[in-house]
FILUM-324421 format. One record per residue (C-alpha): residue number from 1; residue in three letters; x, y, z. Coordinates in Angstrom, 3 decimals, decimal comma. Example, Ala and Ser with C-alpha at 12.3 -4.5 7.8 and 13.67 -1.06 7.14 Angstrom:
2
drennu / nuvo / x / y / z
1 / ALA / 12,300 / -4,500 / 7,800
2 / SER / 13,670 / -1,060 / 7,140
# end
This chain:
435
drennu / nuvo / x / y / z
1 / UNK / 1,194 / 49,567 / -11,747
2 / UNK / 2,270 / 45,942 / -11,647
3 / UNK / 1,280 / 43,507 / -9,713
4 / UNK / 3,099 / 39,981 / -10,380
5 / UNK / 1,278 / 36,967 / -7,607
6 / UNK / 4,126 / 34,523 / -6,386
7 / UNK / 5,456 / 31,594 / -8,449
8 / UNK / 3,247 / 28,304 / -7,097
9 / UNK / 4,372 / 25,504 / -9,052
10 / UNK / 5,886 / 24,868 / -12,998
11 / UNK / 4,742 / 25,728 / -16,420
12 / UNK / 1,878 / 22,839 / -16,621
13 / UNK / 0,934 / 23,685 / -20,168
14 / UNK / 4,123 / 22,634 / -21,920
15 / UNK / 7,150 / 20,377 / -21,184
16 / UNK / 9,530 / 20,519 / -21,488
17 / UNK / 14,934 / 21,490 / -15,491
18 / UNK / 26,070 / 22,031 / -8,663
19 / UNK / 25,908 / 23,037 / -5,156
20 / UNK / 23,345 / 20,503 / -3,154
21 / UNK / 20,184 / 19,832 / -3,761
22 / UNK / 18,103 / 17,302 / -1,802
23 / UNK / 14,274 / 16,355 / -2,403
24 / UNK / 11,429 / 16,302 / 0,285
25 / UNK / 9,641 / 13,924 / 1,727
26 / UNK / 6,207 / 15,764 / 0,059
27 / UNK / 4,847 / 12,248 / -1,827
28 / UNK / 1,315 / 12,233 / -2,064
29 / UNK / 0,212 / 10,266 / -4,982
30 / UNK / 3,216 / 9,485 / -6,444
31 / UNK / 2,910 / 12,970 / -8,016
32 / UNK / 5,984 / 13,991 / -6,194
33 / UNK / 9,512 / 12,506 / -5,410
34 / UNK / 9,674 / 11,082 / -2,463
35 / UNK / 13,328 / 12,421 / -0,044
36 / UNK / 16,643 / 11,990 / -1,441
37 / UNK / 18,205 / 10,953 / 1,805
38 / UNK / 15,708 / 7,780 / 2,536
39 / UNK / 14,756 / 6,379 / -1,145
40 / UNK / 11,795 / 5,431 / -0,883
41 / UNK / 11,200 / 2,350 / -3,147
42 / UNK / 7,306 / 0,961 / -2,259
43 / UNK / 6,070 / 3,181 / -4,200
44 / UNK / 7,848 / 3,366 / -7,474
45 / UNK / 5,066 / 2,737 / -9,764
46 / UNK / 3,106 / 5,656 / -11,442
47 / UNK / -0,575 / 6,246 / -10,770
48 / UNK / -3,352 / 5,017 / -13,054
49 / UNK / -3,941 / 8,708 / -14,173
50 / UNK / -1,204 / 11,266 / -14,433
51 / UNK / -1,651 / 14,311 / -11,939
52 / UNK / 0,180 / 17,381 / -13,466
53 / UNK / 1,097 / 20,181 / -11,425
54 / UNK / -1,288 / 22,686 / -9,076
55 / UNK / -1,605 / 25,587 / -11,256
56 / UNK / 1,219 / 27,156 / -14,108
57 / UNK / 3,476 / 29,981 / -13,494
58 / UNK / 1,163 / 33,431 / -12,902
59 / UNK / 3,054 / 36,864 / -13,732
60 / UNK / 0,340 / 39,804 / -14,238
61 / UNK / 2,013 / 41,301 / -17,296
62 / UNK / 0,532 / 44,972 / -16,207
63 / UNK / 0,379 / 46,924 / -19,112
64 / UNK / 3,017 / 45,413 / -20,772
65 / UNK / 5,616 / 48,352 / -21,177
66 / UNK / 8,809 / 46,293 / -20,939
67 / UNK / 9,732 / 42,913 / -23,298
68 / UNK / 11,804 / 39,703 / -22,322
69 / UNK / 13,569 / 38,173 / -25,056
70 / UNK / 14,757 / 34,458 / -24,293
71 / UNK / 17,361 / 32,294 / -27,459
72 / UNK / 17,220 / 29,064 / -27,593
73 / UNK / 17,839 / 25,975 / -29,412
74 / UNK / 15,492 / 24,309 / -31,254
75 / UNK / 14,005 / 20,697 / -31,552
76 / UNK / 17,015 / 19,288 / -33,250
77 / UNK / 19,635 / 19,483 / -30,578
78 / UNK / 17,387 / 19,711 / -27,241
79 / UNK / 13,662 / 20,401 / -26,966
80 / UNK / 13,341 / 21,368 / -23,106
81 / UNK / 14,255 / 25,087 / -23,165
82 / UNK / 12,786 / 25,244 / -26,166
83 / UNK / 9,394 / 24,002 / -24,599
84 / UNK / 10,464 / 26,418 / -21,807
85 / UNK / 10,005 / 29,404 / -23,817
86 / UNK / 7,130 / 28,191 / -25,285
87 / UNK / 4,634 / 28,018 / -22,748
88 / UNK / 6,202 / 31,282 / -21,664
89 / UNK / 4,607 / 33,139 / -25,271
90 / UNK / 1,082 / 31,142 / -24,678
91 / UNK / 0,985 / 32,336 / -21,233
92 / UNK / 2,139 / 36,526 / -21,865
93 / UNK / 2,071 / 36,824 / -25,698
94 / UNK / 4,522 / 37,013 / -27,951
95 / UNK / 5,880 / 40,615 / -28,834
96 / UNK / 4,584 / 40,175 / -32,107
97 / UNK / 1,498 / 40,299 / -31,088
98 / UNK / 1,313 / 42,826 / -28,876
99 / UNK / 2,597 / 40,579 / -25,640
100 / UNK / 5,525 / 40,467 / -23,338
101 / UNK / 7,846 / 37,781 / -24,709
102 / UNK / 10,544 / 37,781 / -27,804
103 / UNK / 11,597 / 34,187 / -28,420
104 / UNK / 14,415 / 33,749 / -31,235
105 / UNK / 15,335 / 29,649 / -31,847
106 / UNK / 19,699 / 29,764 / -32,589
107 / UNK / 20,568 / 27,500 / -35,229
108 / UNK / 20,610 / 23,685 / -34,739
109 / UNK / 24,086 / 23,928 / -36,025
110 / UNK / 25,432 / 27,124 / -34,144
111 / UNK / 29,211 / 25,352 / -34,135
112 / UNK / 29,308 / 26,876 / -38,077
113 / UNK / 26,828 / 29,848 / -37,850
114 / UNK / 28,379 / 31,634 / -35,498
115 / UNK / 27,258 / 35,429 / -36,941
116 / UNK / 24,128 / 33,842 / -37,002
117 / UNK / 23,862 / 33,314 / -33,322
118 / UNK / 25,676 / 36,723 / -32,515
119 / UNK / 23,556 / 38,383 / -35,111
120 / UNK / 20,674 / 36,960 / -33,858
121 / UNK / 21,504 / 37,343 / -29,892
122 / UNK / 22,271 / 41,020 / -30,847
123 / UNK / 18,866 / 42,054 / -31,764
124 / UNK / 17,501 / 42,060 / -29,579
125 / UNK / 19,204 / 45,522 / -28,560
126 / UNK / 16,614 / 46,526 / -31,438
127 / UNK / 14,004 / 46,676 / -28,897
128 / UNK / 13,495 / 50,055 / -26,857
129 / UNK / 11,146 / 48,241 / -24,711
130 / UNK / 13,416 / 44,866 / -24,120
131 / UNK / 15,131 / 44,936 / -20,330
132 / UNK / 16,191 / 41,344 / -20,287
133 / UNK / 17,504 / 38,724 / -22,194
134 / UNK / 18,184 / 35,100 / -21,748
135 / UNK / 19,941 / 32,519 / -23,248
136 / UNK / 19,550 / 29,141 / -23,026
137 / UNK / 21,730 / 27,196 / -24,060
138 / UNK / 24,818 / 29,202 / -23,878
139 / UNK / 26,435 / 28,065 / -26,767
140 / UNK / 29,476 / 29,626 / -28,094
141 / UNK / 28,878 / 33,290 / -29,232
142 / UNK / 26,559 / 34,082 / -26,393
143 / UNK / 29,022 / 36,174 / -24,812
144 / UNK / 29,664 / 37,707 / -28,467
145 / UNK / 26,093 / 38,283 / -28,357
146 / UNK / 25,869 / 39,736 / -24,771
147 / UNK / 28,564 / 41,915 / -26,098
148 / UNK / 27,260 / 43,823 / -29,226
149 / UNK / 24,271 / 44,388 / -26,412
150 / UNK / 26,031 / 46,213 / -24,213
151 / UNK / 28,093 / 48,017 / -27,357
152 / UNK / 25,187 / 49,100 / -28,575
153 / UNK / 24,176 / 51,502 / -25,159
154 / UNK / 21,895 / 49,410 / -23,386
155 / UNK / 23,577 / 48,630 / -20,047
156 / UNK / 19,839 / 48,698 / -19,385
157 / UNK / 19,193 / 44,874 / -20,548
158 / UNK / 19,725 / 42,405 / -17,656
159 / UNK / 21,559 / 39,656 / -19,412
160 / UNK / 20,870 / 36,530 / -18,809
161 / UNK / 21,976 / 32,829 / -19,543
162 / UNK / 22,163 / 29,271 / -18,055
163 / UNK / 24,882 / 26,510 / -19,380
164 / UNK / 27,392 / 28,519 / -20,342
165 / UNK / 29,805 / 27,237 / -23,095
166 / UNK / 31,894 / 30,658 / -23,846
167 / UNK / 34,992 / 30,923 / -21,751
168 / UNK / 34,150 / 31,371 / -17,583
169 / UNK / 36,724 / 34,348 / -17,758
170 / UNK / 34,967 / 35,608 / -20,927
171 / UNK / 31,483 / 35,252 / -20,587
172 / UNK / 31,295 / 36,594 / -16,517
173 / UNK / 32,540 / 40,310 / -18,137
174 / UNK / 28,981 / 40,647 / -19,979
175 / UNK / 26,566 / 38,728 / -18,601
176 / UNK / 25,197 / 39,736 / -15,407
177 / UNK / 23,842 / 36,289 / -14,178
178 / UNK / 25,293 / 32,985 / -15,317
179 / UNK / 23,920 / 29,911 / -14,153
180 / UNK / 25,179 / 26,156 / -14,714
181 / UNK / 25,034 / 22,364 / -13,424
182 / UNK / 27,486 / 21,786 / -10,938
183 / UNK / 29,893 / 20,306 / -13,174
184 / UNK / 32,637 / 19,915 / -10,933
185 / UNK / 30,354 / 18,426 / -7,740
186 / UNK / 29,333 / 16,171 / -10,424
187 / UNK / 33,390 / 14,491 / -11,498
188 / UNK / 33,208 / 13,099 / -8,283
189 / UNK / 29,672 / 12,737 / -6,890
190 / UNK / 28,438 / 10,824 / -10,338
191 / UNK / 31,853 / 8,240 / -10,111
192 / UNK / 30,846 / 7,639 / -6,108
193 / UNK / 27,488 / 7,370 / -7,599
194 / UNK / 28,787 / 4,639 / -10,902
195 / UNK / 30,911 / 2,763 / -7,654
196 / UNK / 28,090 / 2,299 / -5,555
197 / UNK / 25,967 / 0,484 / -8,826
198 / UNK / 28,464 / -1,971 / -8,761
199 / UNK / 29,898 / -0,411 / -12,355
200 / UNK / 32,955 / -1,008 / -13,309
201 / UNK / 34,455 / 0,833 / -16,134
202 / UNK / 33,153 / 4,522 / -16,696
203 / UNK / 32,633 / 5,442 / -20,423
204 / UNK / 33,389 / 9,515 / -21,261
205 / UNK / 32,208 / 9,882 / -24,969
206 / UNK / 32,783 / 13,374 / -26,495
207 / UNK / 34,330 / 15,595 / -29,103
208 / UNK / 37,504 / 18,533 / -29,176
209 / UNK / 34,442 / 21,264 / -29,197
210 / UNK / 33,338 / 20,247 / -26,113
211 / UNK / 36,721 / 19,393 / -24,600
212 / UNK / 37,999 / 22,889 / -25,683
213 / UNK / 34,612 / 23,785 / -22,843
214 / UNK / 36,773 / 24,551 / -19,070
215 / UNK / 33,915 / 23,170 / -17,488
216 / UNK / 33,344 / 20,082 / -19,421
217 / UNK / 37,412 / 19,456 / -19,746
218 / UNK / 37,793 / 20,299 / -15,968
219 / UNK / 34,779 / 17,304 / -15,077
220 / UNK / 36,291 / 14,928 / -17,542
221 / UNK / 39,603 / 15,248 / -15,444
222 / UNK / 37,635 / 15,336 / -12,503
223 / UNK / 36,079 / 12,117 / -13,739
224 / UNK / 39,005 / 10,410 / -14,280
225 / UNK / 40,772 / 11,383 / -10,976
226 / UNK / 37,907 / 9,729 / -9,009
227 / UNK / 38,086 / 6,338 / -11,208
228 / UNK / 41,015 / 5,730 / -10,346
229 / UNK / 40,947 / 6,591 / -6,443
230 / UNK / 37,791 / 4,266 / -6,549
231 / UNK / 39,339 / 1,205 / -9,009
232 / UNK / 36,885 / 2,215 / -11,750
233 / UNK / 38,405 / 2,125 / -15,449
234 / UNK / 38,178 / 5,654 / -16,818
235 / UNK / 38,096 / 5,300 / -21,042
236 / UNK / 37,142 / 8,314 / -23,232
237 / UNK / 35,749 / 7,983 / -26,935
238 / UNK / 35,872 / 10,652 / -29,164
239 / UNK / 32,717 / 10,206 / -31,166
240 / UNK / 31,268 / 13,042 / -34,165
241 / UNK / 30,053 / 15,758 / -32,676
242 / UNK / 26,379 / 17,084 / -33,897
243 / UNK / 27,292 / 20,795 / -34,992
244 / UNK / 29,437 / 19,277 / -37,639
245 / UNK / 29,186 / 18,485 / -41,427
246 / UNK / 27,779 / 15,074 / -39,823
247 / UNK / 25,034 / 16,519 / -38,874
248 / UNK / 22,471 / 15,241 / -35,844
249 / UNK / 21,428 / 12,172 / -37,308
250 / UNK / 24,634 / 11,259 / -39,000
251 / UNK / 25,837 / 11,359 / -34,653
252 / UNK / 23,293 / 9,789 / -33,594
253 / UNK / 23,742 / 6,995 / -36,216
254 / UNK / 27,172 / 6,644 / -35,477
255 / UNK / 26,917 / 6,235 / -31,235
256 / UNK / 24,196 / 3,887 / -31,867
257 / UNK / 26,773 / 1,954 / -34,534
258 / UNK / 29,460 / 1,726 / -32,068
259 / UNK / 28,132 / 1,253 / -29,217
260 / UNK / 27,206 / -3,069 / -29,164
261 / UNK / 31,334 / -3,240 / -29,342
262 / UNK / 32,046 / -1,035 / -27,085
263 / UNK / 30,235 / -3,011 / -24,306
264 / UNK / 31,830 / -6,490 / -26,290
265 / UNK / 34,548 / -5,223 / -24,877
266 / UNK / 34,061 / -3,013 / -21,512
267 / UNK / 31,171 / -5,815 / -20,514
268 / UNK / 27,644 / -4,714 / -19,226
269 / UNK / 28,662 / -2,721 / -15,477
270 / UNK / 30,033 / -0,035 / -18,204
271 / UNK / 28,428 / 2,969 / -17,054
272 / UNK / 27,933 / 5,116 / -20,477
273 / UNK / 28,173 / 8,937 / -20,384
274 / UNK / 28,234 / 12,091 / -22,824
275 / UNK / 28,509 / 15,377 / -23,088
276 / UNK / 26,051 / 16,424 / -25,761
277 / UNK / 21,911 / 16,033 / -25,434
278 / UNK / 21,805 / 15,085 / -28,620
279 / UNK / 23,010 / 11,488 / -27,865
280 / UNK / 21,695 / 10,541 / -25,080
281 / UNK / 18,753 / 9,244 / -26,906
282 / UNK / 21,279 / 6,261 / -29,219
283 / UNK / 23,186 / 5,513 / -26,136
284 / UNK / 20,200 / 4,946 / -23,384
285 / UNK / 18,316 / 2,601 / -26,899
286 / UNK / 21,262 / 0,986 / -26,662
287 / UNK / 22,638 / 0,837 / -23,015
288 / UNK / 18,481 / -0,772 / -22,622
289 / UNK / 19,038 / -3,696 / -25,328
290 / UNK / 22,379 / -4,351 / -24,553
291 / UNK / 21,732 / -4,146 / -20,875
292 / UNK / 24,516 / -2,072 / -19,708
293 / UNK / 24,164 / 1,450 / -17,649
294 / UNK / 23,593 / 4,292 / -18,060
295 / UNK / 23,838 / 6,546 / -14,904
296 / UNK / 22,151 / 9,842 / -16,106
297 / UNK / 22,184 / 12,668 / -18,507
298 / UNK / 24,432 / 15,816 / -19,037
299 / UNK / 21,436 / 18,299 / -19,603
300 / UNK / 19,520 / 16,948 / -16,447
301 / UNK / 15,947 / 15,416 / -17,963
302 / UNK / 13,836 / 12,352 / -17,196
303 / UNK / 12,804 / 13,889 / -20,984
304 / UNK / 16,388 / 14,035 / -22,550
305 / UNK / 17,497 / 10,795 / -24,494
306 / UNK / 14,921 / 8,165 / -22,197
307 / UNK / 11,995 / 8,750 / -24,511
308 / UNK / 13,183 / 7,900 / -27,977
309 / UNK / 15,338 / 5,835 / -26,235
310 / UNK / 12,434 / 3,980 / -25,155
311 / UNK / 10,023 / 3,980 / -27,562
312 / UNK / 7,673 / 5,348 / -24,711
313 / UNK / 5,136 / 8,005 / -25,697
314 / UNK / 5,223 / 10,097 / -22,377
315 / UNK / 2,473 / 12,881 / -23,956
316 / UNK / -0,008 / 12,293 / -21,154
317 / UNK / 2,868 / 13,090 / -18,318
318 / UNK / 3,535 / 16,888 / -20,209
319 / UNK / 4,442 / 19,250 / -17,471
320 / UNK / 4,690 / 16,567 / -14,880
321 / UNK / 7,991 / 15,533 / -14,424
322 / UNK / 7,550 / 13,001 / -11,905
323 / UNK / 4,669 / 11,274 / -13,152
324 / UNK / 7,467 / 11,139 / -16,189
325 / UNK / 10,497 / 10,161 / -14,343
326 / UNK / 7,629 / 6,811 / -13,242
327 / UNK / 6,645 / 6,212 / -16,233
328 / UNK / 10,448 / 5,682 / -17,499
329 / UNK / 10,815 / 3,927 / -14,252
330 / UNK / 8,033 / 1,298 / -15,255
331 / UNK / 9,644 / 0,736 / -18,411
332 / UNK / 13,039 / 0,537 / -16,996
333 / UNK / 12,333 / -2,109 / -14,247
334 / UNK / 10,335 / -4,039 / -17,162
335 / UNK / 13,373 / -4,840 / -19,369
336 / UNK / 15,501 / -6,057 / -16,281
337 / UNK / 17,155 / -2,522 / -16,048
338 / UNK / 16,386 / -1,464 / -12,349
339 / UNK / 19,444 / 0,035 / -10,077
340 / UNK / 21,495 / 0,647 / -13,423
341 / UNK / 20,056 / 3,637 / -15,205
342 / UNK / 18,897 / 7,034 / -13,966
343 / UNK / 17,827 / 10,628 / -14,436
344 / UNK / 17,008 / 13,834 / -12,560
345 / UNK / 13,239 / 13,781 / -12,333
346 / UNK / 13,234 / 17,289 / -12,953
347 / UNK / 14,508 / 19,285 / -16,316
348 / UNK / 17,886 / 21,572 / -15,977
349 / UNK / 16,539 / 23,364 / -19,112
350 / UNK / 13,403 / 23,536 / -18,767
351 / UNK / 14,100 / 25,771 / -15,430
352 / UNK / 16,837 / 27,292 / -16,986
353 / UNK / 14,266 / 29,516 / -19,588
354 / UNK / 11,081 / 29,631 / -16,922
355 / UNK / 13,883 / 29,842 / -13,315
356 / UNK / 15,855 / 33,227 / -15,284
357 / UNK / 12,353 / 34,383 / -16,726
358 / UNK / 11,008 / 34,583 / -12,715
359 / UNK / 14,292 / 35,987 / -12,356
360 / UNK / 14,298 / 38,261 / -14,852
361 / UNK / 10,739 / 39,552 / -14,121
362 / UNK / 11,839 / 39,440 / -10,143
363 / UNK / 14,615 / 42,116 / -11,091
364 / UNK / 12,751 / 44,195 / -13,579
365 / UNK / 10,116 / 45,099 / -10,645
366 / UNK / 12,705 / 45,757 / -8,148
367 / UNK / 11,025 / 42,950 / -5,927
368 / UNK / 14,504 / 40,954 / -5,777
369 / UNK / 15,666 / 40,151 / -2,255
370 / UNK / 18,992 / 41,433 / -2,707
371 / UNK / 20,854 / 38,041 / -1,915
372 / UNK / 20,990 / 37,030 / -5,708
373 / UNK / 21,789 / 33,350 / -4,078
374 / UNK / 18,092 / 33,269 / -2,507
375 / UNK / 16,208 / 34,673 / -5,259
376 / UNK / 17,921 / 31,578 / -7,615
377 / UNK / 16,192 / 29,473 / -4,838
378 / UNK / 13,336 / 30,950 / -4,856
379 / UNK / 12,828 / 31,147 / -7,924
380 / UNK / 13,907 / 27,327 / -9,074
381 / UNK / 12,496 / 25,576 / -6,220
382 / UNK / 8,784 / 27,117 / -7,197
383 / UNK / 9,229 / 24,786 / -10,371
384 / UNK / 10,453 / 21,800 / -8,937
385 / UNK / 7,841 / 20,094 / -5,747
386 / UNK / 9,528 / 18,095 / -3,300
387 / UNK / 13,022 / 19,364 / -4,217
388 / UNK / 15,353 / 22,584 / -3,242
389 / UNK / 18,403 / 24,255 / -4,437
390 / UNK / 20,926 / 25,563 / -2,986
391 / UNK / 23,768 / 27,401 / -5,105
392 / UNK / 27,258 / 27,526 / -4,942
393 / UNK / 29,623 / 29,918 / -6,761
394 / UNK / 32,033 / 28,687 / -9,521
395 / UNK / 35,498 / 28,710 / -8,444
396 / UNK / 38,163 / 28,333 / -11,219
397 / UNK / 41,188 / 25,632 / -10,918
398 / UNK / 43,195 / 28,089 / -9,047
399 / UNK / 41,171 / 29,077 / -6,542
400 / UNK / 39,822 / 32,578 / -8,254
401 / UNK / 35,530 / 32,839 / -7,744
402 / UNK / 33,261 / 34,287 / -9,898
403 / UNK / 30,643 / 36,399 / -8,485
404 / UNK / 28,020 / 36,101 / -11,100
405 / UNK / 28,415 / 32,659 / -12,098
406 / UNK / 26,187 / 30,027 / -9,840
407 / UNK / 26,416 / 26,059 / -10,057
408 / UNK / 23,389 / 24,061 / -8,966
409 / UNK / 22,926 / 20,140 / -8,322
410 / UNK / 20,449 / 17,501 / -7,845
411 / UNK / 20,478 / 14,275 / -6,439
412 / UNK / 20,537 / 11,647 / -9,574
413 / UNK / 17,399 / 9,596 / -9,136
414 / UNK / 18,090 / 5,233 / -9,643
415 / UNK / 15,064 / 3,576 / -11,789
416 / UNK / 13,846 / 1,305 / -9,834
417 / UNK / 16,221 / 2,270 / -7,016
418 / UNK / 15,444 / 5,522 / -5,835
419 / UNK / 17,645 / 9,027 / -5,220
420 / UNK / 21,517 / 8,648 / -4,253
421 / UNK / 22,890 / 10,479 / -0,964
422 / UNK / 26,136 / 11,060 / -2,174
423 / UNK / 25,742 / 14,693 / -1,932
424 / UNK / 26,385 / 14,849 / 2,040
425 / UNK / 29,762 / 13,663 / 2,074
426 / UNK / 32,108 / 16,192 / 1,040
427 / UNK / 34,202 / 16,552 / -1,993
428 / UNK / 38,070 / 15,629 / -0,876
429 / UNK / 39,917 / 19,251 / -1,780
430 / UNK / 41,906 / 17,941 / -4,514
431 / UNK / 39,697 / 17,991 / -6,542
432 / UNK / 38,759 / 21,312 / -6,832
433 / UNK / 42,462 / 21,784 / -8,087
434 / UNK / 42,059 / 19,736 / -11,440
435 / UNK / 42,701 / 21,575 / -14,478
# end
């Protein structure tokens, strides 16, 4: 009989993580974050020798009588989710070599290769030992791939996704567990944070494909309404889609080139935000160079945009998210940008892979509690020392709740200043009805 040990810390071997989350006051040699309720600015520097979390995830795969499939994007778009998958393969082995994990890398140019996305996801159904499939991120085509798994008669496979881009009412009908960041909460709270930072303008940078995603378009409209209410100018800037024919490099170069003009036009007290993972790096680089503002990433992680944008080698901190955040903070403060740039201290995308893996194992083994919200918290909490997760159900603009769609959040850490504490403030009811 298999025995599964309690997950006690994050996967330390690899680097690469709405709904209210707070961070506990569990600082120990600066390797875990201070309380988000009372930001601590007295311990901003990282230790001379970064300390990794205690132990990697320990799950005894027993006799290997079942497999778990994981589909992620490659390194071109975002690296956190694939690093999580690689860590699991390293720990539990690849199916190809008699192990537990089947990892499939989806095409970076997924918008142009929908059939490949669908085929790759559907292929998990061909394995008779497959008992769970995790897709992170849930790019367009995930719902269709899941439907093919169901059409193949594989109702025994647990289907999970993180950060889905398919229509919520479509993906929820073929998926068992859906996890996303609380974009709706951010639509209000990020503007409260921007106001507290002294921002005069909020520049939202995106493209039509993302604006066709309900959660992203609703959040965009919430941003605009909140800016109006708080006296901040809202600006929408259309940028190239990295998944289009221009490619990732072309889109990054275009954004890098347009940033000086935007800063000249809107001033240094404008916050720049993008919906695309690959575009964070050129934005962060230019913000630091030009003295503008950056609140947080769309794909929340200290590893998203900051290492490349600031030219930092964080290989020594890989696997220790808080140490990585502290190294980034040192550089930001040295550049005179204290209080003007922020991030989540843990990677949401990394946790989307590893947290859903633990949840899947517990469900397959019958170790789940029967309360999905509690089980999600337990799986994610083990990966984020010092920070607690609380889920909220997805509710559409008409007030209809989707019972298998969970939203998560964490307080933003303002580099050189500390955690914000805006999540303690209720969101005005009118924002929930914005479409």
